[in-house]
N, C-alpha and C positions, 0 to 999 in steps of 0.2 A: 231343829227344835222345835219345828210345828208339830211333829209325832210328839214328843215329848211331852207339849201340851195338853195334845188330844187325852192324854192318861186321866186329865181333870177336867170331868165334864161341869166342874163348876167355875171354870176359868175359861171366858171367852175372849180369844184372839181378835183383836181391832185392827190389828196391821202392823205393818213395819214401816216405819218412819227413817229414812236417811239423812234427815236436818233436823239441826235443834229447833226453828221454828214448827216445823210440822210435827215434831214429837211434843212440843211444849201446845201445841194448836190441839192436838188428840188426848192428850191429857186434861186440858181445861176442859172440852166440850163434852168429852165423856166421861168424865169424874172417875178416873179409872184407880184399881184398888192396888193395883200391882203392874211397876215398870220393871221391864227387861231391858237394862242399857248399856249400848256399847260406847267405851268413850271415843272411838274415831267415827267422825261422821262425816258426809261429805260436804255439809256447811255445817259451824258451828263445832261443838265438841259435848261430848258426854258431861262434861264438869261445867258447862254453861245450861245444860239441862237441871241439873244437879242443883245450882245456884237459884235457877227459879223455881224449882220445886222447893228450895229452904223457904222460900217467901210466901208460899202457900197456904190459905188456913187449913185447908184440908190436903192433907200429903199422903199421897201413895208411898206404899213400900217399894223400894228400889232396890233391885239386884243388879249390880256390874256386874258384865261377862266382858271381859277384855283379852286381847293378848299382849296387851302393856300390864305386866304383872309385879312391876317394880314395888318396892315399900312405899316409895314416895306417891305413886299414885293411888296406893290402896291409902295412905294416911288423909290424902287428900279427899279421895273420894268420901270417906267414912266421916270425916270431918263436915262436908257438905250433907250429909245425911243419907247416904248409901247402908242398907242396913247390911247388905250382902256384897263381897266383893270375891269374884271367882275367875281365875283364869282361865280361858276357853280349853285349853290343850291339857290342863293338870284337873279343874276341879269340875267340868262340865256333867261328870256321872251325878256330882251331888245334887244336881237341879232338882230334880224328882222328890228328892228327899225334903228338899226346903223349900217346894211347891207344896208339898203334902204338909209340912208345918204352918205355913200361911194359910191355907186353905181352913186348918182345923183351927187356928186360932182366930177365923173369922176374919182374916184379911181379903178374900177374895171374894167377888159379887157373885 
C-alpha cells in the first residue's frame, strides 16, 4: 500500500492506525483529506470511524478497503459516508486511479 501511495507526492502518509480511537485522533488532529479505512480493526471498527466522521464539520474523503465485500457492508459504509468501497482482493488495482481522481479534484493536501 505504501508503495502505491508513494506514486503521489501530493499525498502524505501520516501512519497506520489499528484502532478506532487512534484513527479518529489522527483524523481530527491532522485534518486529513483522505482516509483509507479497513472495516476490521483491533479495537472498534471501521463503521465506528465512519459514524464519527459523518458528524465532523470537515469530512475527509473515505475509501473503504476491506475483505468484507458483502452488499450489506457496502450499503452500510456508503450510507455512513464512504466515497468508495473496494474489495482488497478484487479492487485493489483501482486504488491508484481513484487516488489520482481525488488529487486532481483537490481532495488531497
